[in-house]
N, C-alpha and C positions, 0 to 999 in steps of 0.2 A: 765808635771807631772800630773798624774791623781789625782784629788781631790776626797774626798768622795762623794761630790754632783755630780760631772761629772760621777763617777763610777756608782752611783745609777741611774742617768739619762740614761746612756748607757744600764744598766741592764734592766730598765723599758722599754726602747725602744726595746731591744732585746726580752723581754717577749711579748710585744705587737706584734712585727713582727712574732714571733713564733706562737702566738695565731692566728693571721690572716692567716698565712700559713696553720695551722692545719684546721681552719674553712673553708678556701678556698678549701683545698683538700677534706674535707668532703662534701662541697657543690657540687664540681665537681663529686665526686664518686657517691653521691646519685642522682644527676641530670642525670648522664650517665646511672645509673641503671634504674631510672624511665623512661627515654626516650626509653631505649631498651625494657622495659616491655610494655610500651604503643604502641610502634611500632609493636611488635609481636602480641599483643592483637588486635590491629586495623586490621592488615593484616589477622589474623585468622577470625575475625568477618566479614570482607568484603569477604573473600574467601568462606564463607558459602552461600553467595548469588550468585546463578548460573547466574544471569543476569549481574553481574559485572565481567569484565575480570581481569585476574591475573595482567596484566600490570597496570591497574588502581589501584589495591590494593597495589602494590609495590610503585606506585607513591605517593599515599596519605599517606601511612605509613612513607615513607622516608621524605616527606615534614613535617609531624608532628614532626618527630624525630629531624630534623635540626632546626625547630622553637624552640623546647624545649632546644636544645643545645645552641642556641644563647642567650636565656634567662639565662641559667646557666652561660655562659661566662660573661654576663653583671653583674650578681650577684657576681661572683668571683672578677671582677674588682672593684666593689663597696666595697668589703671587704677590699681591699687594699687602699681605699680612692680615687680611680680614679673617677673624675666627668664624669659620663656616659651620662649626658644630651646632651652634645655636640657630643659625640660619636654616640648616637642614631640618632641625627639629621643628622649627616654625613652619617650614614648608610642608612637613609631614602632617602636622596638626591641621594646617589649612586644607590640605588635600583630603584628610579624613572628614573635616567639617563639610567641605563641598560635596564629598561622596555621600554623606548622610543626608544632606539637603536635596541632592539630586538622585537619590537611590531609585526612584521610579524611572527617571530618564535613563540612568545607567543600566537598569534592568532591560529597558527597551533596546539599548545598544548591544547588550550581551545577547539578547534574543535575536537581534538583527544579524549578528555575526553567525549565530547558529543556523539561521534560515539561509543565509548566503552560502554557508559552508556545506550544509547537508542537502540543500535544494529540494525540499518537499514540494515546491512548486516553482515555476519559472514564468517569465514574462509571456503573456498570451494565454496561459492556462485558465480554464474555468474552474474555480474552486469555491468551497464553502469553508470559511474560517471565522471563528468567534461568532457564529450565528449569522454571518453575512455571506451572501453569494454574489459572485461576479467574476469578470475577467481581470487577471492581474495586469496592471499597467505599469507599476513601478514597485521595486523593493529596495529600500535604503536601510541605513543603520537604525532608523527610528520607527518607521512606519511601512506598511504595505498598502498600496493604493489600488482599489478595485473600481471597475466600471460595471454597473448593473446592466441588465438587459434593456432597460429604458434609459440607459446612459446617465445614471446618477453616479456621482463620484463619492466613494466611501473610503475613508482613511482609517485603517485598523492599526493600533499600536502593536509593534512587534511582540511585546510581552504578552498581549492577549492572544495573538496568533500562535505563538510557540507554545503557550501554556494550555491551549484548547485542542479539541479534535480538528484535524485538517482533512477535508475531503477534496481530493483532486480528481475532477471528472475528466481531465485531459491527459492524465499520466499514462494511461494505456491506449494503444492505438484503436482498439475495438470496444464497443459497448453493446449491451443487450437492451433491446426495447421491449417493454412489457405492456401488453394490452389486456383488457378484460371486456369481453363482448357478452351481451345478454340476449337470450332468446326465450320465446314463450315455452311453457311446459308442453304444449301440443305440437311444437316443431320437432323435426327430425334432427336429433343431436349429431349423429354421424354425418348427415348431409351438410349441416351448418359448419362443422369442423372442416370437412373437405373443401367447402366453399371458401372459408377463411384462408386455408393453406393455398388454394389455387389463386386467389386474388392477391395475396401478399407476395407470392413467388413471381408475379409479373413485375414487381418493382426491382429493377436491376441494381439498386443500391444495397439491397439486402443480400447478405452472404449466402451462398449455396450450402456451405458447410459451417456449422451444423444447420440442418434443415429447419423449416418453420415448425415450431412445437406448439401443439394445442392439447388441452386437457380440461375436463370439467372440474372447476374449482369449488363451486358452491351451489347448493339448492336454496335460492333466495326466497323471500316472501312472495314474489310474483314473477320470478324468472330463474332460468338455469344459466349460471355464469360460466363462461369459457375463457380460461386464461390462455394467452397466446404470447410466445416469445420468439424474437428474431434477433440476429446479430448483424451489426453493421460497423462501418467506420465511425469513429467518434464524432466527426464533423457532420455526419448525416443524421444524427440522432433525432433532432426535432423535426426535420423535414419528413423523415419516415413516419414518425409518430402522427403528425398532423395529417399527412396524406393517407396513412393507414386507417385512421378513424373515419375519414371521408369515404374512402373507397369501399370499406366493409359495409358502411351504411347503405351506399348505393347498390352494392351486390346483394345485400339482404332484401332491399326493396324490389330488385329485379327478379329475385328468385322466390319470393313469397315468404321469406322469414320475417317475423315481426320482432321488434324490440319493445317489450311490454313496459307500460307505465306502472309505477307502484299503485296498487289498488287494494281495497279491503272488501270483503264479503260479509254483509250483515245478515245473520240468520235470526228470524223471529219465530218464536214458538207460541202456539195458542195455549192459553191456560188450560 
């Protein structure tokens, strides 16, 4: 049988519970709204910086959003009288355990953030990273995706990319093409050098300044080697190299210069 005191106690408890539910709901709704506003504002602010990738903007804004929501969840629990000190300690221990278990993955995430932030390479660049060469097709928080010249797909963990030497062949607008041409010891060196310069200057893709450079680089076992250097736009590098090798061979043939084969001379002496 309900006594007036028991009825009043139940009523007070119900009022307290209802008040806590209302306040908890308000805390959750306001926290959800604030977290969403902060996430959108942060994403918009980061997106204005052209040096920062969209992937990084989404990552940071989402991270801030979930941190705020965890704080809101803890505040809601406290409103219902739950002791959150032990809960926070448990969450910290769980986070530490997960971090230790996924330290390799987290290192890739950290490296991905550094790659996206400092931009040692961008989409479309031809690079050599972690011993792999190819065009950059994608850069995310975990991996860098390359496409090789024969269209193989290579996925490099960002930790390996950031921790190794990065060679970006597309970073600068111009590149130098190096050739080595060989002539016979009996050929005219100055004539061969002049012919190389004249032939390569006919290629309009080669820059006029600096001019075609030629010099004798070595006296080989069966040839005199002439190093030749020209400058061009990076996109024309391989076209100039392949055409240059072909055109110089044809020019040598037409003008009587020979490209010697490696050979040995055996000298026999009578006893």
